[in-house]
C-alpha positions in Angstrom: 72.6 -228.8 -110.0 73.9 -226.0 -107.7 73.0 -225.3 -104.4 71.4 -221.9 -104.2 71.1 -219.1 -102.0 69.7 -215.4 -102.3 70.4 -212.5 -100.7 68.0 -209.3 -100.6 67.7 -206.2 -98.8 65.1 -204.2 -96.6 66.1 -201.1 -99.1 68.6 -200.2 -101.5 72.2 -199.6 -100.0 71.5 -202.2 -97.3 75.0 -204.0 -98.1 73.3 -206.9 -100.7 76.3 -206.7 -102.8 78.9 -206.7 -100.1 77.3 -209.6 -98.4 77.0 -211.6 -101.7 80.6 -210.8 -102.3 81.4 -211.9 -99.0 79.6 -215.2 -99.2 81.2 -215.9 -102.6 84.8 -215.5 -100.9 83.8 -217.8 -98.2 82.4 -220.5 -100.2 85.3 -220.3 -102.3 87.8 -220.4 -99.8 85.7 -223.6 -98.4 86.4 -225.4 -101.8 83.2 -224.7 -103.7 83.1 -223.6 -107.0 80.6 -220.6 -106.9 79.2 -217.9 -108.9 77.3 -214.8 -108.4 74.2 -214.1 -109.9 71.5 -210.9 -110.4 68.9 -210.8 -112.9 68.7 -207.2 -113.2 71.2 -204.7 -112.6 71.0 -200.9 -112.7 74.2 -199.0 -112.7 76.5 -196.9 -115.0 79.5 -198.8 -113.9 79.8 -201.6 -116.2 82.5 -204.1 -117.5 83.3 -205.9 -121.0 84.2 -209.4 -120.7 86.6 -211.2 -122.8 83.5 -212.2 -125.2 82.6 -208.4 -125.7 79.6 -208.4 -123.6 78.6 -205.8 -121.1 77.5 -206.4 -117.7 77.5 -204.7 -114.2 80.7 -204.2 -112.2 79.0 -205.6 -109.2 78.9 -208.9 -110.4 82.3 -208.3 -111.7 83.4 -207.7 -108.2 81.5 -210.8 -106.9 83.0 -213.1 -109.4 86.7 -212.0 -108.5 85.8 -212.7 -105.0 84.5 -216.0 -106.1 87.8 -216.6 -108.1 86.4 -217.1 -111.4 86.2 -215.2 -114.8 83.3 -212.7 -114.6 80.4 -213.9 -117.5 77.4 -212.1 -118.5 75.5 -215.1 -117.5 76.2 -213.7 -113.8 74.1 -210.4 -114.8 71.8 -211.2 -118.1 70.1 -207.8 -118.0 71.8 -204.3 -117.1 70.1 -201.1 -117.1 72.0 -197.9 -118.0 70.3 -194.9 -116.9 70.4 -192.1 -119.7 67.8 -189.8 -118.1 65.9 -189.6 -115.0 63.0 -192.0 -116.3 64.8 -193.7 -119.3 67.5 -196.4 -119.5 69.6 -198.1 -122.3 68.5 -201.9 -121.8 71.3 -204.5 -122.3 70.5 -208.3 -122.6 72.7 -210.7 -122.6 75.7 -208.3 -123.0 74.1 -206.9 -125.9 71.9 -203.4 -126.1 68.5 -203.7 -127.5 67.4 -200.4 -127.3 66.6 -196.9 -125.1 63.3 -197.2 -123.2 61.5 -194.9 -120.8 60.4 -196.7 -117.6 56.9 -197.2 -118.6 58.0 -199.1 -122.0 60.4 -201.3 -120.3 58.0 -202.5 -117.7 55.5 -203.2 -120.4 57.9 -205.4 -122.0 60.1 -206.7 -119.1 58.1 -210.2 -119.0 59.2 -211.2 -122.4 62.9 -211.3 -120.8 62.1 -214.2 -118.0 63.3 -216.5 -120.5 66.4 -214.8 -121.3 67.0 -214.8 -117.3 66.4 -218.7 -116.8 68.5 -219.3 -119.7 71.5 -217.5 -118.1 70.9 -218.9 -114.6 70.2 -222.8 -115.8 73.6 -222.7 -117.6 75.2 -221.1 -114.0 73.4 -224.1 -112.6 74.6 -226.8 -114.7 78.6 -225.4 -114.2 78.8 -224.5 -110.4 78.4 -226.2 -106.8 76.9 -223.0 -105.7 75.5 -219.8 -106.6 74.7 -216.7 -104.7 71.9 -214.5 -106.3 71.6 -210.7 -105.3 68.4 -209.0 -105.3 67.7 -205.4 -105.9 66.2 -202.7 -104.1 63.9 -204.0 -101.8 61.4 -207.1 -102.2 58.5 -205.1 -100.6 58.0 -202.7 -103.6 54.5 -203.2 -103.9 53.8 -201.2 -106.9 56.2 -202.8 -109.1 55.9 -206.7 -107.9 54.2 -207.6 -111.0 56.3 -209.5 -113.5 59.1 -209.1 -110.9 62.2 -211.2 -111.4 64.7 -209.6 -109.7 63.7 -210.2 -106.0 61.0 -212.6 -104.7 60.1 -213.3 -108.3 63.6 -214.7 -109.0 63.7 -216.3 -105.4 60.7 -218.4 -106.9 62.1 -219.2 -110.2 65.6 -220.3 -108.7 64.0 -222.3 -105.6 66.1 -220.3 -103.6 66.3 -219.6 -99.9 66.5 -215.8 -98.8 68.7 -214.1 -96.5 67.3 -210.4 -95.9 70.0 -207.5 -95.0 69.0 -204.7 -93.0 70.9 -201.7 -92.7 70.9 -200.6 -89.1 73.0 -197.0 -89.5 70.1 -195.4 -90.9 67.9 -196.2 -87.9 64.8 -197.8 -87.9 66.2 -201.3 -88.5 63.8 -203.3 -86.6 60.7 -201.6 -88.4 62.4 -202.0 -91.8 62.7 -206.0 -91.1 59.1 -206.4 -89.8 57.7 -204.1 -92.5 59.3 -205.7 -95.1 58.2 -209.1 -93.9 54.8 -208.0 -93.6 54.5 -206.4 -97.1 55.3 -210.0 -98.8 53.0 -212.6 -99.6 52.9 -215.5 -97.5 54.8 -217.8 -100.0 57.0 -215.2 -100.2 57.8 -214.7 -96.4 58.3 -218.5 -96.2 61.2 -218.1 -98.7 63.0 -215.6 -96.0 65.1 -218.3 -93.6 67.5 -215.6 -92.1 67.9 -212.0 -91.5 71.5 -210.1 -91.5 71.7 -206.8 -89.6 74.4 -204.8 -91.3 76.8 -202.0 -90.7 76.3 -202.2 -86.7 78.5 -199.8 -84.5 78.9 -200.5 -81.0 78.3 -203.2 -78.4 76.3 -206.1 -79.9 75.1 -207.4 -76.2 73.1 -204.2 -76.3 71.3 -205.0 -79.4 70.4 -208.8 -78.4 67.1 -207.7 -76.5 66.1 -206.6 -79.9 67.2 -209.4 -81.8 65.1 -211.5 -79.6 62.0 -209.3 -79.9 62.5 -209.5 -83.6 62.7 -213.0 -84.1 59.8 -213.6 -81.9 57.5 -211.3 -84.0 58.4 -212.4 -87.2 59.6 -216.3 -86.8 62.7 -215.6 -88.6 65.9 -215.9 -86.9 68.8 -213.5 -87.2 71.7 -215.3 -88.5 74.2 -212.4 -87.7 75.2 -208.9 -86.9 77.9 -207.4 -89.3 79.7 -204.6 -88.1 80.5 -201.3 -90.0 83.1 -202.9 -92.0 86.0 -201.0 -93.5 87.0 -202.7 -96.4 87.8 -201.3 -99.8 85.7 -203.2 -102.4 83.7 -201.5 -105.3 80.3 -200.5 -104.8 77.2 -199.5 -106.7 77.6 -196.5 -108.3 74.3 -194.5 -107.5 75.0 -194.5 -103.7 78.7 -194.5 -103.3 80.3 -192.8 -100.4 83.4 -192.5 -102.9 81.7 -189.7 -104.7 80.4 -187.5 -102.1 82.8 -184.5 -102.8 84.0 -184.6 -98.9 87.7 -185.5 -99.3 90.5 -183.2 -98.1 93.1 -181.9 -100.6 96.3 -183.4 -100.2 99.9 -183.1 -101.4 98.7 -184.2 -104.8 95.2 -183.2 -105.5 93.1 -185.0 -108.3 89.8 -183.8 -109.1 87.1 -186.0 -111.2 84.2 -183.9 -112.4 81.2 -185.6 -111.3 79.1 -185.6 -114.4 75.3 -186.1 -114.3 75.5 -189.4 -116.1 79.1 -190.4 -114.9 79.9 -193.7 -115.6 82.7 -196.2 -114.5 83.9 -194.1 -111.9 85.7 -197.2 -110.5 88.5 -196.4 -113.1 90.0 -194.0 -110.6 90.2 -195.8 -107.3 93.6 -196.7 -107.4 94.7 -193.2 -106.8 93.2 -193.7 -103.6 95.8 -196.1 -102.6 98.6 -193.8 -103.1 99.6 -192.1 -99.6 99.4 -188.0 -100.3 96.9 -188.3 -103.2 93.7 -186.9 -102.7 90.8 -188.0 -105.4 87.9 -185.8 -105.2 84.9 -185.7 -107.0 83.6 -182.2 -107.9 80.3 -180.9 -109.4 80.9 -177.0 -109.3 83.4 -174.5 -109.8 83.7 -173.8 -106.3 84.6 -177.5 -105.5 87.0 -177.5 -108.3 89.5 -175.4 -106.6 93.2 -175.9 -107.9 93.5 -179.4 -108.6 97.0 -180.8 -109.9 94.9 -182.7 -112.5 91.5 -182.9 -113.8 89.8 -186.0 -115.1 86.9 -185.9 -117.0 85.3 -189.5 -116.9 83.1 -191.6 -119.0 79.4 -190.9 -119.3 76.3 -192.4 -120.5 75.3 -189.1 -122.2 78.1 -187.3 -123.8 76.5 -184.4 -125.4 74.1 -183.9 -122.6 76.8 -183.7 -120.0 78.9 -181.3 -122.3 75.9 -179.1 -122.1 75.8 -179.2 -118.3 79.8 -178.5 -118.1 78.9 -175.3 -120.0 75.9 -174.2 -118.0 77.8 -174.9 -114.9 80.6 -172.9 -115.8 82.9 -176.0 -115.3 84.2 -175.7 -118.9 85.2 -172.3 -118.8 86.9 -173.0 -115.5 88.9 -176.1 -116.8 89.7 -174.5 -120.1 91.4 -171.8 -118.0 93.2 -174.1 -115.6 94.6 -176.3 -118.8 95.7 -173.0 -120.2 97.5 -172.4 -116.9 99.1 -175.5 -116.8 97.0 -177.8 -115.0 96.8 -181.2 -116.4 93.5 -182.6 -118.0 92.9 -186.2 -118.6 89.8 -187.5 -120.5 88.4 -191.3 -120.4 85.9 -192.7 -122.9 83.0 -189.8 -123.0 85.6 -187.6 -121.2 87.7 -188.1 -124.2 85.1 -187.1 -126.6 84.3 -183.9 -124.7 87.8 -182.8 -124.8 87.8 -182.8 -128.6 86.9 -180.1 -131.2 83.4 -181.5 -132.2 81.0 -184.0 -131.6 78.4 -185.0 -134.4 75.2 -187.1 -134.0 73.7 -187.5 -137.1 71.3 -190.5 -136.1 70.4 -189.2 -132.6 72.1 -191.8 -130.8 72.1 -189.1 -127.8 70.9 -185.7 -128.2 71.4 -185.2 -132.1 72.9 -182.5 -134.0 76.4 -181.0 -133.8 78.2 -179.7 -130.6 81.4 -178.0 -130.4 83.8 -179.8 -128.0 86.2 -178.2 -125.4 88.8 -178.1 -128.1 91.6 -179.3 -126.0 92.3 -182.4 -128.3 92.6 -182.3 -132.0 90.1 -184.8 -132.7 86.3 -185.0 -133.7 83.8 -187.8 -132.6 81.1 -189.0 -134.5 78.3 -191.2 -133.0 77.0 -194.4 -134.4 74.3 -196.8 -133.4 76.8 -200.0 -132.9 78.3 -199.8 -129.6 82.2 -200.9 -129.3 82.3 -203.5 -126.4 85.8 -205.0 -126.7 88.6 -205.8 -124.4 92.2 -204.2 -125.4 95.7 -204.6 -124.7 99.0 -202.7 -125.9 101.0 -199.9 -124.8 101.8 -196.3 -124.4 103.3 -194.7 -127.6 105.3 -191.9 -127.5 103.9 -189.6 -124.6 104.8 -186.1 -124.6 104.8 -183.6 -121.8 104.6 -183.9 -118.0 103.5 -187.9 -118.9 106.6 -188.6 -120.9 107.4 -191.1 -118.3 104.4 -193.2 -119.6 106.0 -193.9 -122.8 106.2 -197.7 -123.8 104.4 -198.9 -120.9 102.0 -201.8 -121.1 98.3 -201.2 -120.8 95.0 -203.2 -121.0 91.5 -202.7 -120.1 88.2 -202.3 -122.1 86.5 -200.0 -124.6 82.8 -199.3 -124.1 81.3 -196.5 -126.4 79.2 -195.6 -129.2 81.4 -193.0 -130.9 83.9 -192.9 -133.6 87.0 -190.6 -132.9 89.1 -189.3 -135.5 92.4 -187.9 -134.4 93.9 -185.5 -137.0 97.3 -186.2 -136.5 98.2 -189.9 -135.8 101.5 -188.6 -134.4 99.6 -187.2 -131.4 97.7 -190.5 -130.5 98.3 -191.8 -126.9 98.5 -195.6 -127.4 98.9 -198.4 -129.5 96.3 -201.0 -128.8 94.7 -204.4 -130.2 91.7 -206.6 -129.0 92.9 -209.4 -126.7 90.4 -212.0 -127.3 89.6 -211.7 -131.3 92.0 -211.0 -134.3 92.7 -207.5 -135.0 95.6 -205.3 -136.0 97.4 -202.7 -133.6 96.1 -199.3 -134.2 96.9 -196.0 -132.7 94.2 -194.8 -130.3 93.7 -191.8 -127.7 95.2 -188.2 -128.3 97.4 -185.7 -126.5 97.9 -182.2 -126.8 100.9 -180.9 -125.2 103.1 -177.3 -125.5 104.5 -175.0 -123.1 101.2 -174.6 -121.2 99.0 -177.8 -122.4 99.2 -181.3 -121.0 95.9 -182.6 -122.3 95.4 -186.3 -123.0 92.6 -188.6 -123.6 91.7 -192.2 -124.2 88.8 -194.7 -124.8 90.3 -197.4 -122.5 88.9 -198.0 -119.3 90.9 -199.5 -116.7 93.9 -197.9 -118.1 95.2 -196.7 -114.4 94.7 -200.2 -112.6 97.6 -201.5 -115.2 100.7 -201.9 -113.2 102.9 -198.8 -112.6 100.7 -196.4 -114.6 99.1 -194.7 -111.6 102.4 -194.2 -109.8 104.0 -192.7 -112.8 101.4 -190.2 -113.1 101.6 -189.5 -109.6 105.5 -189.1 -109.8 105.2 -187.2 -112.8 102.5 -184.7 -110.8 105.2 -184.5 -107.7 108.3 -183.7 -110.2 106.3 -180.7 -111.4 106.4 -179.4 -108.0 110.0 -180.4 -107.3 109.1 -183.2 -105.1 110.0 -187.1 -105.0 108.2 -190.3 -104.1 110.8 -192.5 -103.1 109.2 -194.4 -100.4 106.3 -195.4 -102.5 106.0 -198.8 -104.0 104.4 -199.7 -107.0 100.7 -201.0 -106.0 99.7 -204.3 -107.6 95.9 -203.5 -107.7 95.1 -207.0 -108.2 96.6 -208.2 -105.1 95.6 -205.6 -103.0 91.8 -206.4 -104.1 92.4 -210.0 -103.2 93.3 -209.0 -99.8 90.3 -207.1 -99.4 88.2 -210.0 -100.4 89.9 -211.9 -97.5 89.2 -209.3 -95.0 85.1 -209.3 -96.0 85.1 -213.2 -95.7 86.9 -212.9 -92.3 84.4 -210.6 -90.8 81.6 -212.8 -92.4 83.0 -215.8 -90.9 83.5 -213.9 -87.4 80.1 -212.1 -87.3 77.3 -214.5 -89.1 76.6 -217.9 -88.1 78.0 -219.6 -91.1 76.8 -223.0 -89.9 73.3 -222.0 -89.9 73.7 -220.4 -93.6 75.5 -223.6 -94.9 72.2 -225.6 -93.4 70.1 -222.9 -95.3 71.9 -223.3 -98.5 71.8 -227.2 -98.3 68.3 -227.4 -97.2 67.2 -225.4 -100.3 63.3 -224.5 -100.3 
């Protein structure tokens, strides 16, 4: 049976995910076999496991920090918003339907056994489990049938560390208010408070720490500074996609679609000197980039309509015909084709013409494709000819089936990694004197060794420039370094002796 500890927050974006990842890394470094767990995650950034199951990327990051293979057991329920009031509900890696918030709340109590089944399997296989909550435990309007905050803590018999964000102000009020809104038995589960995102001299803060301890009876177990670590964060509140990035020598613009998913596909470009990666949502913000990326989306047809209404489609088409490179991933790939057909109403229903930059068409089907893939780039034409033959791996996660009219125009040749299957041509490209347009279903394709650098080299060459001083980035090694930096900060700024005592004592 595993020892367990839970990380909750006074609010969203308090730093729960990062603290959970940091504790996973510390426990791993100390020789414990540790796993992360989050009963319910709401995110458009998802991952496909080797079994073909879909889970939130936050728990993938935490699993990487723990040095273990991600498993859907770590995130049994994933909600992927399709609108402001509805989400696709994924249970144990498989979608069970799209529901309004009201519909989901009516049936969510039936999911509790699924959650405990997943948790118990981890409990039997690991030395320690670090559970992450969601939002705040003091959301009194939705506490009924809760199984992600205090409800989960009770089910797992987990002591709780409460994380509070000091950077946004009112940290003592948020700590006190959260604790006072908890029921007495819930409050008893909170064994420590972590103040996060602190800037300045901690000595000035100490009188306040003593006062809040006296008022609540809960010890402060540490003050984490504003950390400068490059670790994936939750999509809805990420600073990466704020759109406030300076334009550098090579400028890559990612279209910030309303239902954009898996924006982490592009993080690797941020590691290359002289490259700006900007997220844009208007014609004004688009500017004159060297490459435009249309990312994945949870609602392809809806986001295509938004592109039209916003004027971005017309602007992208003009820039493509003027020589700007355009690259589509997953839903972005579908958008670049000639037509999107939704006969079963999987999304918005009906037929919608695409942007017409790729000689392909997509038909949406009910069965979602979720699978890890490996292979290589085929004979790539145009500006990215240097990608030809380069190995790749990643995963597919989509509901559409895309037909490329001329197989010679396919971009890659791939096959499933963990199940039987033939090599097949995938993706598409349209290249001529002006157009350099590419599309693929493979998420994570830019993370593969040498791919992002080769793309930047080609964009530089178009300008008559070279990148001789830039080394090929090993993204996997870079991420490990960041997890170690996070762990070092956890050890330096938190009372790990006290946290270990809380872990061992349980409730």
